[in-house]
N, C-alpha and C positions, 0 to 999 in steps of 0.2 A: 721827485720823482711823480710826473702825472700822466697816466694816462688820457690821450688823444682822442683814439681810435682803436677799434678792435671789432673785426669782422671774420668770418669764414676763412679769408685768405692774408689779412694785413694785421699787425698791432702797430700802432705808433705810440713812443712814448717820451714825453718831454723831460730830459735830465736837468735838473736846476743845478747851478752850482750853488757850494755852501761853504762860502769862503768864511774863516774863522778870523776874524779880525780883532781878537783879544788879546792877551798877554800868556806866555805859558812861566809857568816857576822853575825855577832849577833846583839841583838839589839843596842849596840853603834857602830855597823860601822865597828867593826874590824874583821879583815879575819881571819878566825880558819880552819885551816885544816881539811877536811873530813876524818872521820874515815876510815880504809883500809876496802874495798869490793872486794869479792870475785868474779871473773871475770868467769864466767861461761857461755856455749850456752846449747842450745839442739834443739831437734827436736820434733815437733810438728806432729803425722801423725794419720790423720782423717779417717777412714772408713766411708765411705757413705753409706753404705747398712745397715749396723749394727747401724748408728747415734753414733758411738762412738767413742772417743780419747783416744790417750795415748800419754805421753809428756818423753822423754827419754831425760836424761840429766846424766852426770857424767860418770860411765863407758859405759855405754849403749849409750850413745849419742857417744862418743869415736869409740866403734865399729860400729854403725851406719855410721857414717865418712868415717870409713876404707870401707864401703861397697860402699860408694858414689863415693871415689876416685878409687875403682875397677871398677863401671860402667863408669865411664868418659875414664878408658883407655880401655877398651874393647866394649862400646857402645853396651847394652843388648837390648831385643826385648822388648816389652810393657809386653809382656805376664812374662817374665823373671824378671820384675822389680815388677810387681802386684802379681808374686807368694813368692817373698821374703817380698813383703809387709804385704801378708795374714798369715807370720809368726808370725808378730807384732800383729795380731789381738787378738790374745788370753790376750796379757797385755793390751788391751784396756777395760777398766772397767767405766770409764767417758763418760757420757752422753754428745753429743755437745746441749747446749744450746743455744748460737748465734755464727753464723760463717757466 
């Protein structure tokens, strides 16, 4: 988990996939390969004003990753970042319980 952005209005966290490609031991101590895991990452955007969050994964996460790369190239103002994040507020349906 990596904090990407934190302001008075928003928090953005990049959730990194933790795929374990090792092997597990059974009761007899024999190693057995773990079943394949889908390695995915996502982004959690918390709207502090409404107390709701949205988790972006799949194609939404890919789109948001492209936005982050564009921000790294162009260094936007805080207002530009917040305007973009505000566009995701409509997707935020889950209340934040613990953060």
